[in-house]
C-alpha positions in Angstrom: 129.3 122.3 80.1 126.0 121.6 81.9 125.5 117.6 81.5 122.1 116.4 82.4 121.4 114.0 85.1 118.3 112.9 87.2 120.5 111.3 89.8 120.9 113.0 93.2 124.0 111.0 94.1 125.6 112.5 90.9 124.5 116.1 91.9 125.8 115.4 95.5 129.1 114.1 94.0 129.9 117.5 92.4 129.3 119.6 95.6 131.2 120.2 98.6 131.3 117.2 100.9 130.4 118.9 103.9 127.5 120.6 102.6 125.1 121.1 105.3 121.2 120.6 105.2 121.6 117.0 103.9 121.4 113.8 106.0 123.3 110.8 104.4 123.1 107.0 105.1 124.5 103.9 103.5 123.5 100.1 104.0 124.6 97.0 102.3 122.5 94.2 101.1 124.4 91.5 99.5 125.7 92.7 96.2 123.6 95.7 96.3 124.3 99.0 98.1 121.5 101.3 99.4 122.3 105.0 99.8 119.6 107.2 101.5 120.3 111.1 101.2 117.7 113.5 102.8 117.6 117.0 101.7 116.3 119.0 104.5 116.7 122.8 103.7 116.1 125.2 100.6 120.0 125.9 100.4 120.9 122.2 100.0 117.9 121.9 97.5 119.1 124.8 95.4 122.8 123.7 95.3 121.8 120.1 94.3 118.9 121.2 92.1 116.6 118.8 93.7 113.5 119.4 95.6 113.5 118.6 99.4 112.7 115.2 100.2 114.4 111.5 100.9 116.2 109.9 98.0 117.2 106.3 98.0 119.5 105.0 95.5 120.2 101.4 94.9 123.4 100.3 93.1 124.3 96.9 91.9 126.4 95.2 89.3 125.9 94.9 85.6 122.3 93.0 85.0 123.7 91.1 82.1 126.2 89.5 84.4 123.8 88.9 87.4 121.5 85.8 87.6 120.3 86.2 90.9 118.5 89.6 91.5 117.2 88.8 95.1 119.5 91.2 96.7 118.7 94.1 94.1 114.9 93.4 94.9 115.3 93.4 98.8 117.2 96.5 98.7 114.8 98.0 96.5 111.8 97.0 99.0 113.9 98.6 101.7 114.0 101.7 99.7 110.2 101.8 99.0 109.6 101.5 102.9 111.9 104.2 103.5 110.3 106.8 101.5 106.5 106.0 102.2 105.9 104.5 105.9 102.3 104.8 106.1 99.8 102.1 105.4 98.2 101.6 101.9 94.9 100.1 101.2 94.5 101.7 97.6 97.5 102.5 95.3 98.0 103.8 91.6 101.0 102.4 89.6 101.8 104.7 86.7 104.1 103.6 84.0 105.5 106.8 82.2 107.3 106.4 78.9 106.8 105.1 75.3 107.1 101.6 74.4 108.1 102.6 70.7 111.5 103.7 72.2 113.4 101.0 74.1 115.2 103.2 76.6 111.7 105.0 77.4 109.9 101.9 77.6 110.7 101.2 81.5 107.7 102.5 82.9 105.1 100.9 80.8 106.8 97.5 81.1 106.9 97.7 85.0 103.3 98.7 85.1 102.4 95.7 82.8 103.9 93.4 85.4 102.4 94.8 88.5 99.5 92.8 90.1 96.3 94.9 89.4 93.7 94.0 91.8 91.2 96.9 92.1 88.6 95.1 89.8 88.4 92.2 92.3 85.4 92.1 94.5 85.6 91.2 98.2 83.8 87.9 97.8 86.1 86.7 95.1 89.2 87.7 97.2 87.7 85.6 100.0 86.9 82.8 97.7 90.5 82.9 96.3 91.9 82.9 99.9 93.1 86.5 99.5 91.4 88.5 102.1 94.5 90.7 102.6 94.9 91.5 98.9 95.3 95.6 98.5 93.8 97.3 95.9 95.8 98.3 93.3 95.5 99.7 89.7 98.0 100.4 86.9 97.9 103.3 84.4 100.3 103.6 81.6 99.4 107.0 79.9 102.0 106.7 77.0 103.2 110.1 75.8 101.6 113.4 74.4 102.8 112.7 70.9 100.7 109.6 70.6 97.8 110.4 72.8 97.4 114.2 72.4 96.7 114.0 76.1 99.2 115.2 78.8 100.4 112.4 81.3 99.6 114.8 83.8 95.9 115.2 82.9 95.3 111.6 82.5 96.9 110.9 86.2 94.9 113.6 87.9 91.4 112.4 86.3 92.3 108.8 87.4 93.3 110.1 90.7 90.2 111.9 91.4 88.1 108.6 90.5 89.9 106.0 92.4 91.3 108.2 95.3 94.5 106.2 96.0 96.8 106.5 99.2 99.7 106.6 97.2 100.9 106.8 93.6 104.0 105.0 92.2 105.5 106.6 89.1 108.1 105.0 87.3 110.2 106.5 84.5 113.5 106.2 82.7 116.0 108.5 84.0 119.3 110.0 82.4 122.6 109.6 84.2 126.0 111.5 83.9 128.2 108.7 84.4 128.1 105.6 82.0 129.0 103.2 84.8 125.4 104.0 86.4 123.5 103.2 83.5 121.2 100.4 84.2 123.0 99.7 87.5 121.4 102.3 89.7 117.6 102.6 90.9 116.6 106.1 92.4 113.3 106.3 94.5 112.1 109.6 96.1 109.2 111.0 97.6 109.6 114.3 96.2 107.8 113.9 92.8 108.9 113.6 89.2 109.0 115.9 85.9 108.4 113.4 83.0 111.0 113.8 80.3 113.4 116.0 82.3 116.2 113.8 81.7 116.0 114.2 78.1 115.3 118.0 78.1 111.6 117.5 77.3 110.1 118.2 80.6 106.3 117.7 81.0 104.1 118.9 83.9 105.4 118.0 87.3 103.8 115.0 89.1 104.2 115.8 93.1 102.1 115.7 96.2 101.8 119.4 96.0 100.5 119.7 92.4 98.3 116.4 92.8 97.4 116.1 96.2 98.4 112.7 96.8 101.9 111.3 98.1 104.3 110.2 95.3 107.1 107.9 95.1 109.1 108.4 91.9 111.0 105.4 90.7 113.5 105.3 87.7 116.5 103.8 86.5 119.0 105.5 84.1 118.7 104.3 80.4 120.6 107.1 78.6 123.5 109.4 79.0 124.2 112.8 77.7 126.6 112.5 74.7 128.3 115.7 76.0 129.6 113.3 78.8 132.2 111.9 76.2 133.1 115.1 74.7 133.7 117.4 77.6 136.7 118.9 76.0 134.6 120.0 73.0 134.0 123.7 72.7 130.7 123.2 70.8 128.2 121.3 72.9 126.4 118.2 71.0 122.6 119.0 71.1 119.7 116.7 71.3 121.9 113.5 71.4 121.4 110.9 74.2 123.7 107.4 74.4 122.2 104.1 75.6 124.1 100.5 75.9 123.7 98.5 72.9 122.0 95.7 75.3 119.3 98.2 76.0 116.4 95.8 75.4 118.0 93.1 77.4 118.6 95.6 80.4 115.4 97.2 80.3 113.5 93.8 80.2 115.4 92.7 83.3 115.1 96.1 85.0 111.3 96.1 84.6 111.3 92.6 86.1 113.2 93.8 89.3 111.2 96.8 89.7 107.9 94.8 89.2 108.8 92.2 91.9 109.8 95.0 94.3 106.7 97.0 94.0 104.6 93.8 94.4 106.2 92.8 97.3 106.0 96.4 98.9 102.2 96.4 98.0 101.1 93.0 98.9 103.3 92.2 101.9 101.1 89.6 103.5 101.3 87.6 100.4 103.9 85.4 99.1 105.8 86.4 96.0 105.2 83.3 94.3 101.4 83.8 94.8 101.6 87.5 93.4 103.6 86.0 90.2 101.0 83.4 89.7 98.4 86.0 89.5 100.1 88.6 87.0 
């Protein structure tokens, strides 16, 4: 039975441990673990069913049991720096998803909390003592069923206008293992297909299709129901399962990702200053 997953760690766990064409690295940051998997060749890409690139995974305890999220945020910032090492002067943050469906609302919730600065002129930034502020704008394109416009088309049109150095695309993911729901952050430089985890793939967002480097960031919020019925002969179609505390978990996940992205994009500013402006 083919159980969907967006997580490269889960794909890699089901493969030969001696699989060539991948490089692995593990780091511990307090109560968070950072795993780095680099898919280097086409054979490994085909076996893992993931494009070539660098995939960073941050794993941590249940968010409803965690008060101090500093370690998770620090590990996420390290992961962002691992997948994109160039200087940034102009960035576009895209929150993919549908705010009417809680498990799919992660992207828009994060975009709403990232500090947007593109509208601030140099004179105003100087007057505020924020000369080092990078240009950042945020976009939440919603979903095709509500707007009638593909997210891809809105993102490419915006990209042509603002010409960013980098796009950070945030989306909810699907996992295979229930223990990874809302306890895993995956970041990669290989792009993203919105809706792929729930079998509703839209146009691919990647450097190949848009021409701009993209960091794909996601947290699994749903799991294929077939994970619980592996011995069932008839697959359960189009049924996803999410934790009962999903509203709390998505809210806390959005806060963590937004803070990490703000730190990554505005490294010269103190986080308290950033949050006072959001």
